[in-house]
N, C-alpha and C positions, 0 to 999 in steps of 0.2 A: 671334516674328513672327506667329504665327497669330492674331492679333488677335481675341480673343474678344469683345470688345466688347459686343455686345448686352447683354449683361447687364443684362445683365443688368441691366442693366440695371436694372436693376433696380429698378426694380420697385416699388416702392412708391409712387411718386409721391405722396407726402403731405407735401410741403414746398415752400416757395418764398419767395423775395424777396432781394434784395440791392440791386439797382437795380430800378426799376420797369420792367424789360424783360420783361414777361410776355406769354404768348400770351393773346389776348383770351378771356375766359371766355364760354362759350356759354349758361350757365344761372346764374341768381341763386344765390349761395351756393356756387358751384363753386370748388374749390381749384385753383390754377394753379402749375405748376412755374416757378421762376425759373432760367433757364439760367446766368446769371452767378454765382449763388450755389450751384450744384450741381456735382457731380463724379461721373464714372463712369470708374473705372480698371480696367485689366486687366494682369496680369503674365505675361510670356512668358520661357521659358527655352530657350536654344539651346546645342548642343554640351555638354549635361548640366550646365554650370556657369555660363553667362553669363545672368544674370537681369536683366530690365529692366521698368520700369513705364511703361505707355503710357496714353493717355486719348482721350476723344472730346470735342470742343469744343462740339458743338451737340446739345442735348437739348430735347425738347418733351414736356409731360405735363400731365395734369389728373385731378382726382377729381370725378366727377359722381355724386351719390348714393353708391352702394356700388361703382361701377365705376372702377377705376384704369387709366389708359392712359399708357404711356411710349413715345415714339418716339426712336430714336437715328439721327442722320444719319451714315451710314457714311462719307460723303465727308469728314467732319470728323475722322477718325482722326489722331492726332498722336503720333508715335513719337520726334520730335526729329530725324529724318533724312528729308529731303524725298524722296529716291529710294525709300526704304523705304515711305513713306506711299503713293507712287504705285503701287508693286507690290502693296501690300495692297488698294488700291482696285480695281485691275484684275484681278489674279490670284486674290486670296482672296475679297474681298467681291463682286466683279462688280457694281459700283455702277450700271452702265448699266442692268442688268436688275433689280437688287435694291438700290435706293438707301437703304432704311431697314430697321432691325431694330425689332421691336415687342414690348413686354412689356405684358400685361394681367393684372389681378387683380380677383377678385370679393371686395370687402371689406365685411364687415358693419359697419353704423353703430356698433354697440355696442363695436366694437374700439377706436374712437378717441374717441368722445364723452365718456367719463369722464375723459379726460386733462386735468387742469387746468394752468394756467400754471406752469412750472417742474418739472412732473412728468414722469417717464419711464415708458414701458411697453414691454415686449418682446412682439412678435407673431411667430407662426409662420404663414407664408403659403405658398400655392402660386401661383407665377407661371407664366403661359403665355408662353413666349418663342418668337418666330417669326423665323427667319433663312432667307433664300433659299427661302421657301415651306415650310419645315419647322418644325413647331410641337412643342415639348416642354414638359412640366410640370416645373418645378424648385422644390424647397422652399427657402424663404428665411427666415432669422431676422433681424429688424430691431429697432432701437431707435427709438422715436418720442418726441420731446420737444416739448412745447408751449412755444414761446418767448414768445408773446404770444397774445392772444385770436384773432388771425387769421393766426398764423404757426406752422408746424410743421416740425421738422427730422426727417428719416428717414434713418437710416444703417445699414449692414450691421454686425451684431454680430460676424461673422467672414467670412472670404473665402468666396465661392461658387465651387465648382469646376465649371467648364464642360467637358464632354467633347466635343471637336470631332467625333468620329465620329458622335455622336448627331444632328448637324446636317448630315451628309454633307459635311464640310469638309476631310477628310483630303487630298483631291486637291489642293486649293489650298495646303495646308500643304506638301505634297511639291514643288509647283512653286516655292514660295518657297525651300525648302531647296536645291533644285537650282540655281536661279539665283544664290543667294547663296553657293553652294559650302559648305554647312554639313553637318556629320555628322548632326545631329538637331535637331528642334524638338519640344518637348513637346506632346502632344495634349490635356493637361489644363491648363486655364487658370483661375487664381484671379481672381475679379472682386470689387471692392469699390465702394461708392457712398455718397455723402452728398447727399441731395436736400432742397431747401428749397422748401416750398409756402406759398402765401399765398392768403387769400380776399379778393379785391378788394372 
């Protein structure tokens, strides 16, 4: 239940397209994330054995120069159960005060420019993740594939483990556990992502 979400986001924002439902690019040559073609999932485990995969429906992101920014709309959390979504929004994420989680990465141009169409490259990156005003640096390993001259797919090579206590989120986890009458909810949350970027 502890919806790790942000993730992580992750982060890489270097991909985009599916439908042309992009965020408007602010600079010529800017890569824009396609929300419809991207995915950010997190896995939660309760009572030691009940594991579920959840997601966020609304992501925004872009790459301008060497700066990558990914924003996660926390109100778009989707666990498949409406009452649980509402509890996450109010008790865990506190979306009234903190509606968005943000991931930013300083990316060197040389990391991506050599990738030709059909080629794949592994990148080790440091992502700055901010949730409820707390920022942590998290290492991320991603795969980048150039699908076409103006399209790149970025996805996690392996799950990113987010420790909720590093973001001061344990209080929210405990509230969720108590209201749902659960024995436990894991404080370490695996996050995976697949992001599609396009250069308009």
